[in-house]
C-alpha positions in Angstrom: 4.9 -41.2 5.2 1.9 -38.5 5.3 2.6 -37.5 9.0 6.4 -37.0 8.1 5.6 -35.2 5.0 3.5 -32.8 7.3 6.2 -32.4 10.0 8.4 -31.7 7.4 6.2 -29.0 5.8 6.1 -27.3 9.2 9.9 -27.5 10.0 10.2 -26.0 6.6 8.3 -23.3 7.5 9.9 -22.5 10.9 13.3 -22.8 9.3 12.1 -20.0 6.8 10.8 -17.7 9.8 14.2 -18.5 12.0 16.7 -18.1 8.9 14.9 -14.8 8.4 15.8 -14.0 12.1 19.6 -14.7 11.9 21.7 -11.9 10.8 24.4 -12.0 8.0 27.5 -13.3 9.6 30.3 -11.0 9.4 32.9 -13.1 9.4 32.0 -14.3 5.7 31.4 -11.2 4.4 27.6 -10.9 4.8 26.8 -14.3 4.1 23.3 -15.7 5.1 22.2 -18.9 7.3 20.0 -20.9 5.2 18.1 -23.4 6.6 14.9 -24.1 4.4 17.1 -25.7 1.6 18.6 -28.1 4.5 15.1 -29.3 5.2 14.2 -29.8 1.8 17.3 -31.4 0.9 16.6 -34.1 3.7 13.1 -34.0 2.6 14.8 -35.4 -1.0 16.6 -38.1 0.5 13.8 -39.3 2.8 10.9 -39.0 0.8 9.7 -41.1 -2.3 10.2 -39.0 -5.8 6.4 -37.7 -5.9 6.7 -36.6 -2.1 9.8 -34.7 -3.1 8.1 -33.0 -5.8 5.5 -31.7 -3.8 8.1 -30.6 -1.1 9.7 -28.6 -3.9 6.6 -27.0 -4.7 5.8 -26.0 -0.9 9.4 -25.2 0.0 9.5 -23.2 -3.2 6.6 -21.0 -3.0 7.2 -20.7 0.4 11.1 -19.1 -0.8 9.3 -17.4 -3.5 6.8 -15.4 -1.1 9.9 -13.9 1.2 12.0 -13.0 -1.7 9.9 -12.1 -4.5 10.9 -8.5 -5.8 8.9 -6.3 -7.6 10.3 -2.7 -8.4 8.7 0.6 -9.1 10.8 2.7 -11.6 10.5 6.0 -12.5 7.5 8.6 -11.5 4.4 9.5 -13.7 3.6 8.7 -16.8 7.2 6.7 -17.6 7.1 4.8 -14.3 7.1 1.0 -15.1 6.8 -2.2 -12.7 10.0 -4.5 -13.1 9.8 -8.1 -11.6 13.3 -8.9 -10.6 12.5 -12.2 -9.0 9.2 -13.8 -9.7 6.9 -16.1 -8.2 7.5 -19.7 -8.7 11.2 -19.8 -10.4 12.3 -21.5 -7.2 9.7 -24.5 -7.4 11.9 -25.4 -10.9 14.9 -25.0 -9.1 14.1 -27.0 -6.0 12.6 -29.6 -8.0 15.8 -30.2 -10.0 18.1 -29.9 -7.0 15.9 -32.2 -5.2 16.3 -35.0 -7.9 19.8 -34.5 -8.2 20.1 -34.9 -4.2 17.3 -38.2 -4.5 19.6 -39.7 -7.2 22.2 -40.0 -4.3 19.6 -42.3 -2.2 21.2 -45.5 -2.5 24.0 -44.1 -0.6 21.9 -42.5 2.2 20.0 -45.9 2.6 23.1 -47.6 3.4 24.0 -45.2 5.9 26.6 -43.3 4.1 25.6 -39.4 4.8 28.8 -37.8 4.0 28.0 -36.9 0.3 24.7 -35.7 1.0 26.0 -33.1 3.5 28.8 -31.8 0.8 25.9 -32.0 -1.6 23.8 -29.8 0.5 26.3 -27.1 1.1 27.0 -27.1 -2.9 23.1 -27.0 -3.7 22.4 -24.3 -1.3 25.4 -22.2 -3.2 23.5 -23.0 -6.2 20.5 -21.6 -5.2 22.1 -18.4 -3.9 23.9 -18.3 -7.4 20.8 -18.8 -9.5 19.3 -16.0 -7.8 22.0 -13.7 -8.1 22.0 -14.6 -11.6 18.6 -13.9 -12.4 18.6 -10.6 -10.4 21.7 -9.4 -12.2 20.6 -10.2 -15.9 17.3 -8.7 -15.3 19.1 -5.6 -14.0 21.9 -5.4 -16.7 19.0 -5.4 -19.3 16.9 -2.9 -17.7 19.5 -0.4 -16.6 21.6 -1.5 -19.7 24.7 -1.9 -17.2 27.5 -4.6 -17.0 27.1 -7.5 -14.3 29.7 -7.0 -12.1 31.1 -9.6 -9.4 33.3 -8.6 -6.8 35.1 -10.8 -4.3 32.1 -10.0 -1.9 29.3 -11.2 -4.0 31.2 -14.5 -4.2 31.5 -14.8 -0.3 27.5 -14.1 -0.2 27.1 -16.9 -2.9 29.5 -19.6 -1.1 29.3 -18.4 2.5 25.4 -19.7 2.8 27.0 -23.1 1.3 29.8 -23.4 3.6 27.7 -22.9 6.5 25.1 -25.6 5.0 28.1 -27.7 5.0 28.6 -27.4 8.6 24.9 -27.1 9.6 23.8 -30.3 7.4 25.0 -33.1 10.0 23.0 -31.7 12.9 19.9 -31.0 10.7 20.0 -34.3 9.1 20.4 -35.5 12.7 17.4 -33.8 13.9 15.2 -34.6 11.5 16.0 -38.3 11.4 14.9 -38.0 14.9 11.8 -36.4 14.0 11.0 -39.4 11.6 11.9 -42.1 14.2 9.2 -40.3 16.3 6.4 -40.8 14.1 7.6 -44.1 13.0 9.0 -43.5 9.8 12.4 -44.7 8.2 13.8 -42.4 5.9 16.9 -44.7 5.0 14.5 -48.0 4.4 14.4 -48.6 0.7 10.8 -47.7 -1.4 9.1 -51.0 -2.0 7.7 -51.1 -5.6 3.8 -51.8 -5.3 2.7 -55.0 -6.4 1.2 -56.1 -9.0 -3.1 -56.7 -8.7 
């Protein structure tokens, strides 16, 4: 399991780098392709719960390192630094969504993967929605402006979920093949440790 966990970490990092270079999809009103959550959600199904939490910590920190935003507002003595997205918030978000995905692990162990692909799309959109909500609330509080939501915003929140829904079967198959290469069966039920 350790080898597969390390492979998932490397794959998550590679997915983060690759998704950074994929341009926004014009036909989905600028929605992004997010690959890191798909790797994480497969890890949430394939790893035991402590392994999922460790992967949530690593993926959350990688995501925050890429998306953390600190703005310098104003000039001179009235300048201030505003943290819109701080480091560490998505570790908790990934852990919560990973626990939700882990709750459906018995279906995955019986070979039913459809619900997990659907849930990957929903959870990917929830990640983007949480990020949008955090930025909007902080900007509204700092600038004293109302939160405005346009149809384009909803496409940018739901679009990554739709893309994740389409890509999930291929990503899951690829990661399951990697697991087979290192001799790890992600669909095997976790056996309780024998009492001494």
